[in-house]
Biopython code that builds the backbone (N, CA, C, O; Angstrom):
import numpy as np
from Bio.PDB.StructureBuilder import StructureBuilder

atoms = [
    (1, "MET", "N", (0.897, -1.279, -0.394)),
    (1, "MET", "CA", (0.277, -0.380, 0.161)),
    (1, "MET", "C", (1.108, 1.140, -0.494)),
    (1, "MET", "O", (2.326, 1.281, -0.379)),
    (2, "ASN", "N", (0.496, 1.857, -0.958)),
    (2, "ASN", "CA", (1.259, 3.485, -0.598)),
    (2, "ASN", "C", (0.919, 4.183, -0.018)),
    (2, "ASN", "O", (-0.027, 4.085, 0.764)),
    (3, "MET", "N", (1.719, 5.285, -0.262)),
    (3, "MET", "CA", (1.583, 6.886, 1.600)),
    (3, "MET", "C", (0.342, 7.303, 0.688)),
    (3, "MET", "O", (-0.481, 7.897, 1.383)),
    (4, "LYS", "N", (-0.056, 7.188, -0.625)),
    (4, "LYS", "CA", (-0.912, 8.774, -1.144)),
    (4, "LYS", "C", (-2.271, 7.336, -0.665)),
    (4, "LYS", "O", (-3.286, 7.844, -1.143)),
    (5, "LYS", "N", (-2.498, 6.651, -0.349)),
    (5, "LYS", "CA", (-3.600, 5.454, -0.219)),
    (5, "LYS", "C", (-3.656, 5.780, 1.751)),
    (5, "LYS", "O", (-4.605, 6.331, 2.308)),
    (6, "ILE", "N", (-2.720, 5.399, 2.280)),
    (6, "ILE", "CA", (-2.547, 5.926, 3.677)),
    (6, "ILE", "C", (-3.078, 7.370, 3.484)),
    (6, "ILE", "O", (-4.261, 7.454, 3.153)),
    (7, "TRP", "N", (-2.685, 8.013, 3.574)),
    (7, "TRP", "CA", (-3.250, 9.473, 3.499)),
    (7, "TRP", "C", (-5.195, 9.096, 3.331)),
    (7, "TRP", "O", (-6.197, 9.192, 4.039)),
    (8, "ARG", "N", (-4.821, 8.627, 1.882)),
    (8, "ARG", "CA", (-6.220, 9.625, 1.669)),
    (8, "ARG", "C", (-6.988, 8.262, 3.069)),
    (8, "ARG", "O", (-7.639, 8.938, 3.866)),
    (9, "ARG", "N", (-7.036, 6.990, 3.410)),
    (9, "ARG", "CA", (-8.047, 6.699, 4.610)),
    (9, "ARG", "C", (-8.201, 6.779, 5.710)),
    (9, "ARG", "O", (-9.037, 6.343, 6.501)),
    (10, "ALA", "N", (-6.498, 7.961, 5.831)),
    (10, "ALA", "CA", (-6.556, 8.518, 6.841)),
    (10, "ALA", "C", (-7.415, 9.632, 7.452)),
    (10, "ALA", "O", (-7.762, 9.702, 8.631)),
    (11, "LEU", "N", (-7.753, 10.644, 6.290)),
    (11, "LEU", "CA", (-8.777, 11.787, 6.049)),
    (11, "LEU", "C", (-10.140, 11.779, 5.458)),
    (11, "LEU", "O", (-11.039, 12.618, 5.393)),
    (12, "LEU", "N", (-9.934, 9.983, 4.858)),
    (12, "LEU", "CA", (-11.551, 9.805, 4.635)),
    (12, "LEU", "C", (-12.377, 10.168, 5.627)),
    (12, "LEU", "O", (-13.333, 10.878, 5.315)),
    (13, "ILE", "N", (-12.230, 9.828, 6.833)),
    (13, "ILE", "CA", (-13.500, 10.046, 8.347)),
    (13, "ILE", "C", (-13.885, 10.864, 8.122)),
    (13, "ILE", "O", (-14.974, 11.104, 7.602)),
    (14, "PRO", "N", (-12.203, 12.254, 8.825)),
    (14, "PRO", "CA", (-12.925, 13.703, 9.001)),
    (14, "PRO", "C", (-13.981, 14.690, 8.040)),
    (14, "PRO", "O", (-15.018, 15.297, 8.304)),
    (15, "VAL", "N", (-12.885, 14.463, 6.377)),
    (15, "VAL", "CA", (-13.608, 14.754, 5.574)),
    (15, "VAL", "C", (-15.057, 14.865, 5.404)),
    (15, "VAL", "O", (-15.788, 15.844, 5.254)),
    (16, "LEU", "N", (-15.411, 12.897, 5.500)),
    (16, "LEU", "CA", (-16.965, 12.824, 5.792)),
    (16, "LEU", "C", (-17.701, 13.337, 6.599)),
    (16, "LEU", "O", (-18.865, 13.632, 6.328)),
    (17, "SER", "N", (-17.141, 13.541, 7.763)),
    (17, "SER", "CA", (-17.468, 13.717, 9.226)),
    (17, "SER", "C", (-18.135, 15.239, 8.394)),
    (17, "SER", "O", (-19.195, 15.324, 7.774)),
    (18, "LEU", "N", (-17.068, 16.367, 8.655)),
    (18, "LEU", "CA", (-17.924, 17.652, 8.240)),
    (18, "LEU", "C", (-18.676, 17.772, 7.723)),
    (18, "LEU", "O", (-19.790, 18.220, 7.995)),
    (19, "ALA", "N", (-18.005, 17.180, 6.332)),
    (19, "ALA", "CA", (-19.741, 17.532, 5.143)),
    (19, "ALA", "C", (-20.654, 16.724, 5.987)),
    (19, "ALA", "O", (-21.642, 17.451, 6.092)),
    (20, "ALA", "N", (-20.901, 15.564, 6.692)),
    (20, "ALA", "CA", (-21.967, 15.785, 7.284)),
    (20, "ALA", "C", (-23.092, 15.927, 8.118)),
    (20, "ALA", "O", (-24.246, 15.500, 8.088)),
    (21, "PHE", "N", (-22.344, 16.747, 8.975)),
    (21, "PHE", "CA", (-22.611, 18.178, 9.801)),
    (21, "PHE", "C", (-22.736, 19.348, 10.311)),
    (21, "PHE", "O", (-23.192, 19.972, 11.269)),
    (22, "LEU", "N", (-21.850, 19.483, 8.782)),
    (22, "LEU", "CA", (-21.816, 21.045, 8.743)),
    (22, "LEU", "C", (-22.740, 21.606, 7.819)),
    (22, "LEU", "O", (-22.716, 22.822, 7.629)),
    (23, "PRO", "N", (-23.543, 20.886, 7.227)),
    (23, "PRO", "CA", (-25.209, 21.636, 6.730)),
    (23, "PRO", "C", (-26.274, 21.687, 7.949)),
    (23, "PRO", "O", (-27.137, 22.559, 8.055)),
    (24, "ALA", "N", (-26.014, 20.278, 9.137)),
    (24, "ALA", "CA", (-27.035, 20.927, 9.835)),
    (24, "ALA", "C", (-26.618, 21.779, 10.934)),
    (24, "ALA", "O", (-27.301, 21.593, 11.941)),
    (25, "ALA", "N", (-25.732, 22.635, 11.052)),
    (25, "ALA", "CA", (-24.853, 22.833, 11.857)),
    (25, "ALA", "C", (-25.424, 25.038, 11.149)),
    (25, "ALA", "O", (-25.864, 26.004, 11.773)),
    (26, "VAL", "N", (-25.185, 24.902, 10.194)),
    (26, "VAL", "CA", (-25.220, 25.846, 9.227)),
    (26, "VAL", "C", (-27.150, 25.894, 8.791)),
    (26, "VAL", "O", (-27.492, 26.814, 8.048)),
    (27, "ALA", "N", (-27.848, 25.268, 9.102)),
    (27, "ALA", "CA", (-29.383, 24.876, 9.220)),
    (27, "ALA", "C", (-29.934, 25.384, 10.777)),
    (27, "ALA", "O", (-30.699, 26.349, 10.777)),
    (28, "LEU", "N", (-29.578, 24.777, 12.074)),
    (28, "LEU", "CA", (-29.909, 25.395, 13.479)),
    (28, "LEU", "C", (-29.238, 26.702, 13.538)),
    (28, "LEU", "O", (-29.756, 27.607, 14.191)),
    (29, "ALA", "N", (-28.209, 26.866, 12.957)),
    (29, "ALA", "CA", (-28.509, 28.549, 12.562)),
    (29, "ALA", "C", (-28.941, 29.488, 12.394)),
    (29, "ALA", "O", (-29.295, 30.486, 13.021)),
    (30, "GLN", "N", (-28.902, 29.074, 11.327)),
    (30, "GLN", "CA", (-29.987, 30.323, 10.853)),
    (30, "GLN", "C", (-31.272, 29.555, 11.698)),
    (30, "GLN", "O", (-31.587, 30.507, 12.411)),
    (31, "HIS", "N", (-31.655, 29.111, 11.854)),
    (31, "HIS", "CA", (-33.078, 29.026, 12.809)),
    (31, "HIS", "C", (-33.739, 29.294, 13.487)),
    (31, "HIS", "O", (-34.917, 29.002, 13.694)),
    (32, "GLY", "N", (-32.830, 30.098, 14.077)),
    (32, "GLY", "CA", (-32.807, 30.829, 15.792)),
    (32, "GLY", "C", (-31.629, 29.246, 17.219)),
    (32, "GLY", "O", (-31.772, 28.763, 18.342)),
    (33, "GLY", "N", (-31.154, 29.203, 16.654)),
    (33, "GLY", "CA", (-29.992, 27.798, 17.843)),
    (33, "GLY", "C", (-31.739, 26.669, 17.585)),
    (33, "GLY", "O", (-32.533, 26.390, 16.687)),
    (34, "TYR", "N", (-31.473, 26.345, 19.275)),
    (34, "TYR", "CA", (-31.634, 24.686, 19.366)),
    (34, "TYR", "C", (-33.215, 25.408, 19.480)),
    (34, "TYR", "O", (-33.731, 24.868, 20.459)),
    (35, "GLY", "N", (-33.688, 25.889, 19.191)),
    (35, "GLY", "CA", (-35.319, 25.491, 19.613)),
    (35, "GLY", "C", (-35.383, 26.709, 20.238)),
    (35, "GLY", "O", (-35.632, 26.568, 21.435)),
    (36, "GLY", "N", (-35.254, 27.869, 19.891)),
    (36, "GLY", "CA", (-34.896, 29.458, 21.021)),
    (36, "GLY", "C", (-33.933, 29.027, 22.228)),
    (36, "GLY", "O", (-33.920, 29.825, 23.166)),
    (37, "TRP", "N", (-33.154, 27.929, 22.347)),
    (37, "TRP", "CA", (-32.537, 27.541, 23.692)),
    (37, "TRP", "C", (-31.142, 28.539, 23.782)),
    (37, "TRP", "O", (-30.018, 28.057, 23.642)),
    (38, "GLY", "N", (-31.282, 29.401, 23.932)),
    (38, "GLY", "CA", (-29.914, 30.204, 23.455)),
    (38, "GLY", "C", (-29.323, 29.343, 24.896)),
    (38, "GLY", "O", (-29.838, 28.625, 25.754)),
    (39, "MET", "N", (-27.665, 29.982, 24.540)),
    (39, "MET", "CA", (-27.118, 30.403, 25.145)),
    (39, "MET", "C", (-27.466, 31.290, 26.937)),
    (39, "MET", "O", (-27.953, 32.411, 27.081)),
    (40, "GLY", "N", (-27.183, 30.678, 27.648)),
    (40, "GLY", "CA", (-27.102, 31.838, 29.245)),
    (40, "GLY", "C", (-27.107, 30.814, 30.448)),
    (40, "GLY", "O", (-26.835, 29.634, 30.225)),
    (41, "PRO", "N", (-27.447, 31.302, 31.865)),
    (41, "PRO", "CA", (-26.443, 30.783, 32.724)),
    (41, "PRO", "C", (-26.577, 29.300, 32.864)),
    (41, "PRO", "O", (-25.716, 28.442, 33.056)),
    (42, "GLY", "N", (-28.120, 29.195, 32.693)),
    (42, "GLY", "CA", (-28.740, 27.696, 32.461)),
    (42, "GLY", "C", (-27.428, 26.559, 31.800)),
    (42, "GLY", "O", (-27.103, 25.680, 32.597)),
    (43, "MET", "N", (-26.696, 26.551, 30.427)),
    (43, "MET", "CA", (-26.485, 26.437, 29.418)),
    (43, "MET", "C", (-24.811, 26.002, 29.981)),
    (43, "MET", "O", (-24.301, 24.888, 30.095)),
    (44, "MET", "N", (-24.427, 26.937, 30.170)),
    (44, "MET", "CA", (-22.659, 26.537, 30.686)),
    (44, "MET", "C", (-21.701, 27.390, 32.646)),
    (44, "MET", "O", (-20.652, 27.266, 33.280)),
    (45, "GLY", "N", (-23.239, 28.287, 32.742)),
    (45, "GLY", "CA", (-22.865, 28.599, 34.029)),
    (45, "GLY", "C", (-22.948, 27.915, 35.195)),
    (45, "GLY", "O", (-22.680, 26.718, 35.091)),
    (46, "ASN", "N", (-23.187, 28.241, 36.088)),
    (46, "ASN", "CA", (-22.923, 27.767, 38.015)),
    (46, "ASN", "C", (-24.564, 26.682, 37.670)),
    (46, "ASN", "O", (-24.590, 25.548, 38.147)),
    (47, "TRP", "N", (-25.553, 27.101, 36.998)),
    (47, "TRP", "CA", (-26.605, 26.143, 36.798)),
    (47, "TRP", "C", (-26.833, 23.899, 37.098)),
    (47, "TRP", "O", (-27.585, 23.073, 37.616)),
    (48, "TRP", "N", (-25.214, 24.049, 36.100)),
    (48, "TRP", "CA", (-24.917, 22.670, 35.839)),
    (48, "TRP", "C", (-23.932, 22.814, 36.544)),
    (48, "TRP", "O", (-24.556, 22.781, 37.605)),
    (49, "GLY", "N", (-22.888, 22.950, 36.861)),
    (49, "GLY", "CA", (-21.574, 22.950, 37.929)),
    (49, "GLY", "C", (-20.379, 22.672, 36.994)),
    (49, "GLY", "O", (-19.337, 22.110, 37.332)),
    (50, "PHE", "N", (-20.793, 23.325, 35.309)),
    (50, "PHE", "CA", (-19.876, 22.808, 34.336)),
    (50, "PHE", "C", (-18.593, 24.333, 34.746)),
    (50, "PHE", "O", (-17.460, 24.342, 35.227)),
    (51, "GLY", "N", (-19.764, 25.713, 34.124)),
    (51, "GLY", "CA", (-18.472, 27.270, 34.273)),
    (51, "GLY", "C", (-17.406, 26.882, 33.658)),
    (51, "GLY", "O", (-17.631, 26.032, 32.797)),
    (52, "TRP", "N", (-16.221, 27.223, 33.793)),
    (52, "TRP", "CA", (-15.102, 27.318, 32.944)),
    (52, "TRP", "C", (-14.514, 25.757, 33.234)),
    (52, "TRP", "O", (-13.320, 25.946, 33.469)),
    (53, "SER", "N", (-14.735, 24.557, 33.313)),
    (53, "SER", "CA", (-14.213, 23.501, 33.601)),
    (53, "SER", "C", (-14.645, 22.773, 31.889)),
    (53, "SER", "O", (-13.967, 22.149, 31.073)),
    (54, "GLY", "N", (-15.975, 23.195, 31.900)),
    (54, "GLY", "CA", (-16.254, 22.643, 30.354)),
    (54, "GLY", "C", (-15.198, 22.513, 28.964)),
    (54, "GLY", "O", (-14.739, 21.672, 28.192)),
    (55, "GLY", "N", (-15.176, 24.165, 29.289)),
    (55, "GLY", "CA", (-13.490, 24.524, 28.407)),
    (55, "GLY", "C", (-12.483, 23.859, 27.989)),
    (55, "GLY", "O", (-12.006, 23.590, 26.886)),
    (56, "ILE", "N", (-12.005, 23.424, 30.110)),
    (56, "ILE", "CA", (-11.104, 22.064, 30.022)),
    (56, "ILE", "C", (-11.176, 20.551, 29.499)),
    (56, "ILE", "O", (-10.184, 19.876, 29.225)),
    (57, "PHE", "N", (-12.106, 20.255, 29.433)),
    (57, "PHE", "CA", (-12.709, 19.401, 29.259)),
    (57, "PHE", "C", (-12.792, 19.082, 27.634)),
    (57, "PHE", "O", (-12.379, 18.162, 26.928)),
    (58, "MET", "N", (-13.634, 20.469, 27.366)),
    (58, "MET", "CA", (-12.899, 20.574, 25.720)),
    (58, "MET", "C", (-11.784, 20.244, 24.915)),
    (58, "MET", "O", (-11.680, 19.763, 23.787)),
    (59, "ILE", "N", (-10.945, 20.634, 25.804)),
    (59, "ILE", "CA", (-9.570, 21.250, 25.347)),
    (59, "ILE", "C", (-8.373, 19.222, 25.861)),
    (59, "ILE", "O", (-7.302, 18.783, 25.441)),
    (60, "VAL", "N", (-9.165, 18.808, 26.643)),
    (60, "VAL", "CA", (-8.801, 16.937, 26.787)),
    (60, "VAL", "C", (-9.356, 16.258, 25.480)),
    (60, "VAL", "O", (-8.682, 15.529, 24.752)),
    (61, "PHE", "N", (-10.934, 16.662, 25.240)),
    (61, "PHE", "CA", (-11.315, 15.995, 23.986)),
    (61, "PHE", "C", (-10.380, 15.578, 23.097)),
    (61, "PHE", "O", (-9.754, 14.557, 22.812)),
    (62, "TRP", "N", (-10.546, 17.255, 22.587)),
    (62, "TRP", "CA", (-9.666, 17.274, 21.247)),
    (62, "TRP", "C", (-8.099, 16.749, 21.188)),
    (62, "TRP", "O", (-7.524, 16.290, 20.201)),
    (63, "VAL", "N", (-7.651, 16.912, 22.306)),
    (63, "VAL", "CA", (-6.242, 16.676, 22.520)),
    (63, "VAL", "C", (-6.231, 15.047, 22.475)),
    (63, "VAL", "O", (-5.240, 14.496, 21.997)),
    (64, "VAL", "N", (-7.514, 14.130, 23.056)),
    (64, "VAL", "CA", (-7.763, 12.787, 22.532)),
    (64, "VAL", "C", (-7.774, 12.553, 21.157)),
    (64, "VAL", "O", (-6.958, 11.842, 20.572)),
    (65, "VAL", "N", (-8.987, 13.339, 20.484)),
    (65, "VAL", "CA", (-9.043, 13.422, 19.036)),
    (65, "VAL", "C", (-7.616, 13.509, 18.217)),
    (65, "VAL", "O", (-7.525, 12.870, 17.169)),
    (66, "VAL", "N", (-6.558, 14.251, 18.657)),
    (66, "VAL", "CA", (-5.984, 14.182, 17.830)),
    (66, "VAL", "C", (-4.482, 13.313, 17.692)),
    (66, "VAL", "O", (-3.725, 13.106, 16.743)),
    (67, "LEU", "N", (-4.464, 12.800, 19.598)),
    (67, "LEU", "CA", (-3.534, 11.512, 19.320)),
    (67, "LEU", "C", (-4.122, 10.277, 19.001)),
    (67, "LEU", "O", (-3.477, 9.499, 18.298)),
    (68, "ALA", "N", (-4.971, 10.044, 19.307)),
    (68, "ALA", "CA", (-5.645, 9.027, 19.066)),
    (68, "ALA", "C", (-5.348, 8.595, 16.857)),
    (68, "ALA", "O", (-5.260, 7.450, 16.413)),
    (69, "LEU", "N", (-5.282, 9.699, 16.119)),
    (69, "LEU", "CA", (-5.207, 10.370, 14.496)),
    (69, "LEU", "C", (-3.855, 9.891, 14.613)),
    (69, "LEU", "O", (-3.427, 8.884, 14.050)),
    (70, "ILE", "N", (-3.271, 10.574, 15.287)),
    (70, "ILE", "CA", (-2.078, 10.225, 15.182)),
    (70, "ILE", "C", (-1.296, 8.321, 15.347)),
    (70, "ILE", "O", (-0.583, 7.737, 14.531)),
    (71, "LEU", "N", (-1.591, 8.039, 16.123)),
    (71, "LEU", "CA", (-1.662, 6.417, 16.683)),
    (71, "LEU", "C", (-2.162, 5.607, 15.111)),
    (71, "LEU", "O", (-1.662, 4.606, 14.599)),
    (72, "LEU", "N", (-3.512, 6.604, 14.529)),
    (72, "LEU", "CA", (-4.387, 5.298, 13.783)),
    (72, "LEU", "C", (-3.016, 5.982, 12.594)),
    (72, "LEU", "O", (-3.399, 5.281, 11.657)),
    (73, "ILE", "N", (-2.302, 6.442, 12.232)),
    (73, "ILE", "CA", (-2.198, 7.188, 11.003)),
    (73, "ILE", "C", (-0.443, 6.893, 11.535)),
    (73, "ILE", "O", (0.512, 7.253, 10.847)),
    (74, "LYS", "N", (-0.368, 6.496, 12.281)),
    (74, "LYS", "CA", (1.337, 5.657, 12.734)),
    (74, "LYS", "C", (1.069, 3.981, 12.068)),
    (74, "LYS", "O", (1.717, 3.119, 11.475)),
    (75, "TRP", "N", (-0.273, 4.186, 12.587)),
    (75, "TRP", "CA", (-0.588, 2.696, 13.163)),
    (75, "TRP", "C", (-0.901, 1.593, 11.018)),
    (75, "TRP", "O", (-0.788, 0.580, 10.328)),
    (76, "LEU", "N", (-1.375, 3.208, 11.172)),
    (76, "LEU", "CA", (-1.544, 2.614, 8.749)),
    (76, "LEU", "C", (-0.129, 2.838, 8.272)),
    (76, "LEU", "O", (-0.140, 2.662, 7.054)),
    (77, "VAL", "N", (1.561, 3.268, 8.851)),
    (77, "VAL", "CA", (2.388, 3.969, 7.799)),
    (77, "VAL", "C", (3.090, 2.103, 8.639)),
    (77, "VAL", "O", (4.049, 1.778, 7.940)),
    (78, "GLN", "N", (3.008, 1.717, 9.042)),
    (78, "GLN", "CA", (3.392, 0.571, 10.237)),
    (78, "GLN", "C", (3.213, -0.421, 9.021)),
    (78, "GLN", "O", (4.145, -0.856, 8.346)),
    (79, "SER", "N", (1.716, -0.747, 8.821)),
    (79, "SER", "CA", (1.375, -1.826, 8.693)),
    (79, "SER", "C", (0.750, -1.922, 7.297)),
    (79, "SER", "O", (-0.141, -2.680, 6.912)),
    (80, "SER", "N", (1.746, -0.523, 6.311)),
    (80, "SER", "CA", (2.183, -0.521, 4.991)),
    (80, "SER", "C", (3.266, -1.595, 4.336)),
    (80, "SER", "O", (3.324, -1.590, 3.107)),
    (81, "GLY", "N", (3.722, -2.082, 4.716)),
    (81, "GLY", "CA", (5.147, -2.823, 4.938)),
    (81, "GLY", "C", (6.280, -2.265, 4.535)),
    (81, "GLY", "O", (7.195, -2.848, 3.954)),
    (82, "ARG", "N", (6.232, -1.044, 4.860)),
    (82, "ARG", "CA", (7.653, -0.184, 4.486)),
    (82, "ARG", "C", (8.549, -0.845, 5.500)),
    (82, "ARG", "O", (9.357, -1.704, 5.145)),
    (83, "ASN", "N", (8.405, -0.406, 6.948)),
    (83, "ASN", "CA", (9.186, -0.462, 7.848)),
    (83, "ASN", "C", (9.509, -2.001, 8.053)),
    (83, "ASN", "O", (8.975, -2.366, 9.100)),
    (84, "LYS", "N", (10.126, -2.936, 7.490)),
    (84, "LYS", "CA", (10.460, -4.459, 7.226)),
    (84, "LYS", "C", (11.378, -3.845, 8.231)),
    (84, "LYS", "O", (11.539, -2.647, 8.463)),
    (85, "THR", "N", (12.328, -5.556, 9.148)),
    (85, "THR", "CA", (13.139, -5.732, 10.652)),
    (85, "THR", "C", (13.473, -5.498, 9.702)),
    (85, "THR", "O", (13.173, -5.083, 8.583)),
    (86, "VAL", "N", (14.741, -6.092, 10.774)),
    (86, "VAL", "CA", (16.394, -6.867, 10.386)),
    (86, "VAL", "C", (16.742, -8.240, 10.062)),
    (86, "VAL", "O", (17.633, -8.844, 9.464)),
    (87, "ASP", "N", (15.163, -8.601, 11.009)),
    (87, "ASP", "CA", (15.572, -10.282, 11.229)),
    (87, "ASP", "C", (14.311, -10.964, 10.239)),
    (87, "ASP", "O", (14.266, -12.185, 10.085)),
    (88, "GLY", "N", (13.649, -10.364, 9.814)),
    (88, "GLY", "CA", (12.584, -10.592, 8.184)),
    (88, "GLY", "C", (12.989, -10.775, 7.772)),
    (88, "GLY", "O", (12.935, -11.858, 7.189)),
    (89, "GLY", "N", (14.073, -9.689, 7.577)),
    (89, "GLY", "CA", (15.028, -9.401, 5.803)),
    (89, "GLY", "C", (16.742, -10.834, 6.253)),
    (89, "GLY", "O", (17.710, -11.372, 5.715)),
    (90, "SER", "N", (16.182, -10.759, 7.253)),
    (90, "SER", "CA", (17.390, -11.673, 6.793)),
    (90, "SER", "C", (16.926, -12.867, 6.871)),
    (90, "SER", "O", (17.767, -13.670, 6.467)),
    (91, "ASP", "N", (15.906, -13.382, 7.228)),
    (91, "ASP", "CA", (15.614, -15.463, 6.868)),
    (91, "ASP", "C", (15.043, -15.297, 5.351)),
    (91, "ASP", "O", (14.670, -16.226, 4.635)),
    (92, "GLN", "N", (15.052, -14.262, 5.100)),
    (92, "GLN", "CA", (14.636, -13.773, 3.533)),
    (92, "GLN", "C", (15.814, -14.446, 3.139)),
    (92, "GLN", "O", (15.897, -15.626, 2.797)),
    (93, "ALA", "N", (17.038, -13.314, 3.238)),
    (93, "ALA", "CA", (18.435, -13.502, 2.919)),
    (93, "ALA", "C", (18.884, -14.932, 2.832)),
    (93, "ALA", "O", (19.382, -15.640, 1.957)),
    (94, "LEU", "N", (18.549, -15.067, 3.969)),
    (94, "LEU", "CA", (18.919, -16.836, 4.710)),
    (94, "LEU", "C", (18.284, -17.582, 3.793)),
    (94, "LEU", "O", (19.165, -17.963, 3.023)),
    (95, "GLU", "N", (17.157, -18.038, 3.416)),
    (95, "GLU", "CA", (16.238, -18.702, 2.735)),
    (95, "GLU", "C", (16.992, -18.577, 0.962)),
    (95, "GLU", "O", (17.231, -19.511, 0.196)),
    (96, "ILE", "N", (17.134, -17.626, 0.821)),
    (96, "ILE", "CA", (17.495, -17.624, -0.796)),
    (96, "ILE", "C", (18.951, -18.348, -0.579)),
    (96, "ILE", "O", (18.972, -19.433, -1.159)),
    (97, "LEU", "N", (20.263, -18.016, 0.151)),
    (97, "LEU", "CA", (21.304, -18.322, 0.432)),
    (97, "LEU", "C", (21.629, -20.111, 0.316)),
    (97, "LEU", "O", (22.647, -20.528, -0.236)),
    (98, "ARG", "N", (20.652, -20.974, 0.892)),
    (98, "ARG", "CA", (19.934, -22.323, 0.824)),
    (98, "ARG", "C", (19.490, -22.769, -0.319)),
    (98, "ARG", "O", (19.925, -23.820, -0.790)),
    (99, "GLU", "N", (18.471, -21.964, -0.988)),
    (99, "GLU", "CA", (18.100, -22.047, -2.688)),
    (99, "GLU", "C", (19.917, -22.306, -3.587)),
    (99, "GLU", "O", (20.496, -23.283, -4.063)),
    (100, "ARG", "N", (20.265, -20.761, -3.422)),
    (100, "ARG", "CA", (21.146, -20.458, -4.388)),
    (100, "ARG", "C", (22.389, -22.106, -4.004)),
    (100, "ARG", "O", (22.928, -22.646, -4.970)),
    (101, "TYR", "N", (22.601, -22.561, -2.803)),
    (101, "TYR", "CA", (23.305, -24.125, -2.209)),
    (101, "TYR", "C", (22.244, -25.413, -2.902)),
    (101, "TYR", "O", (22.633, -26.401, -3.525)),
    (102, "ALA", "N", (21.200, -25.138, -2.658)),
    (102, "ALA", "CA", (20.434, -26.284, -3.434)),
    (102, "ALA", "C", (20.612, -26.494, -4.589)),
    (102, "ALA", "O", (20.060, -27.469, -5.097)),
    (103, "ARG", "N", (21.105, -25.987, -5.048)),
    (103, "ARG", "CA", (21.160, -25.463, -7.151)),
    (103, "ARG", "C", (22.178, -25.366, -7.269)),
    (103, "ARG", "O", (22.467, -25.003, -8.409)),
    (104, "GLY", "N", (23.080, -25.523, -6.567)),
    (104, "GLY", "CA", (24.869, -25.917, -6.656)),
    (104, "GLY", "C", (25.575, -24.303, -7.536)),
    (104, "GLY", "O", (26.665, -24.386, -8.103)),
    (105, "GLU", "N", (24.970, -23.265, -7.526)),
    (105, "GLU", "CA", (25.646, -22.053, -7.543)),
    (105, "GLU", "C", (26.362, -21.279, -6.845)),
    (105, "GLU", "O", (26.739, -20.137, -7.108)),
    (106, "ILE", "N", (26.693, -22.409, -5.244)),
    (106, "ILE", "CA", (27.680, -21.664, -4.275)),
    (106, "ILE", "C", (28.238, -22.874, -4.409)),
    (106, "ILE", "O", (27.822, -23.639, -5.280)),
    (107, "ASP", "N", (29.296, -23.237, -3.538)),
    (107, "ASP", "CA", (30.090, -24.239, -3.333)),
    (107, "ASP", "C", (30.027, -24.285, -0.870)),
    (107, "ASP", "O", (29.276, -23.515, -0.272)),
    (108, "LYS", "N", (30.408, -24.704, -0.554)),
    (108, "LYS", "CA", (29.939, -25.446, 0.370)),
    (108, "LYS", "C", (30.383, -24.237, 1.693)),
    (108, "LYS", "O", (29.949, -23.971, 2.814)),
    (109, "GLU", "N", (31.866, -23.567, 0.502)),
    (109, "GLU", "CA", (32.481, -23.108, 1.656)),
    (109, "GLU", "C", (32.265, -21.945, 1.462)),
    (109, "GLU", "O", (32.604, -21.011, 2.189)),
    (110, "GLU", "N", (31.619, -21.894, 0.359)),
    (110, "GLU", "CA", (31.472, -19.814, 0.225)),
    (110, "GLU", "C", (29.424, -19.718, 0.903)),
    (110, "GLU", "O", (28.736, -18.699, 0.962)),
    (111, "PHE", "N", (29.044, -21.035, 1.256)),
    (111, "PHE", "CA", (27.534, -21.553, 1.320)),
    (111, "PHE", "C", (28.071, -20.772, 3.499)),
    (111, "PHE", "O", (27.441, -19.807, 3.931)),
    (112, "GLU", "N", (28.849, -21.242, 4.110)),
    (112, "GLU", "CA", (29.425, -21.674, 5.096)),
    (112, "GLU", "C", (29.671, -19.931, 5.430)),
    (112, "GLU", "O", (28.992, -19.333, 6.266)),
    (113, "VAL", "N", (30.423, -19.482, 4.866)),
    (113, "VAL", "CA", (31.005, -17.565, 5.384)),
    (113, "VAL", "C", (29.681, -16.586, 4.941)),
    (113, "VAL", "O", (29.551, -15.556, 5.602)),
    (114, "LYS", "N", (28.629, -16.866, 3.790)),
    (114, "LYS", "CA", (28.248, -16.247, 3.586)),
    (114, "LYS", "C", (26.839, -16.183, 5.075)),
    (114, "LYS", "O", (26.355, -15.129, 5.486)),
    (115, "LYS", "N", (26.409, -17.825, 5.691)),
    (115, "LYS", "CA", (25.328, -17.698, 6.398)),
    (115, "LYS", "C", (26.251, -17.063, 7.705)),
    (115, "LYS", "O", (25.872, -15.957, 8.090)),
    (116, "LYS", "N", (27.091, -17.493, 8.215)),
    (116, "LYS", "CA", (27.775, -16.494, 8.646)),
    (116, "LYS", "C", (27.698, -15.316, 9.406)),
    (116, "LYS", "O", (27.531, -14.777, 10.500)),
    (117, "ASP", "N", (27.915, -15.225, 8.207)),
    (117, "ASP", "CA", (27.936, -12.910, 7.623)),
    (117, "ASP", "C", (26.298, -12.160, 8.123)),
    (117, "ASP", "O", (26.065, -11.190, 8.845)),
    (118, "LEU", "N", (25.183, -13.290, 7.227)),
    (118, "LEU", "CA", (24.284, -13.750, 8.232)),
    (118, "LEU", "C", (23.712, -13.488, 9.466)),
    (118, "LEU", "O", (23.141, -12.455, 9.817)),
    (119, "THR", "N", (23.931, -14.614, 10.164)),
    (119, "THR", "CA", (24.075, -15.049, 11.232)),
    (119, "THR", "C", (23.805, -14.315, 12.226)),
    (119, "THR", "O", (23.062, -14.476, 13.194)),
    (120, "LYS", "N", (25.063, -12.771, 11.619)),
    (120, "LYS", "CA", (25.437, -12.339, 13.207)),
    (120, "LYS", "C", (25.094, -11.143, 13.857)),
    (120, "LYS", "O", (25.433, -10.956, 15.025)),
]
sb = StructureBuilder()
sb.init_structure("model")
sb.init_model(0)
sb.init_chain("A")
sb.init_seg("    ")
for serial, (resi, resn, name, xyz) in enumerate(atoms, 1):
    if name == "N":
        sb.init_residue(resn, " ", resi, " ")
    sb.init_atom(name, np.array(xyz, "f"), 0.0, 1.0, " ", f" {name:<3s}", serial, name[0])
structure = sb.get_structure()
C-alpha cells in the first residue's frame, strides 16, 4: 500500500464527518439556535456546575482525538509493509542462500561464510 492510499484513508473519516454535520449546523444557526434555547446561565454557568471546566474538558477531548489520529496514521504506515525488520530480511536472505546452495550456484565453503555473515 502506498502513502497516497494511507493518507486518503486517514483523511476520509474526518472529511466525511465534516461534510455530514456542517449542513445541520448551518441550518440550526439560521433557524435561531436549538429551538429558542440560547446560551444562558443554565447552559454552561453555575446552574449545572460546568462553568470554566467545560472548556478544559473540551481541550482534553480534542487532545485525545488528535492523539488517536496520530496513532492511527502511525499504525497505518507501519502496517503498509515499508518498515521491514532486520530479522525478517535476514530470514529471507538465508532462505535465498540455501536455495542457491541447493541449486549448486555456490559451494559449501562460500555458503558457510555467507551464512555466518547473515547470522551475526
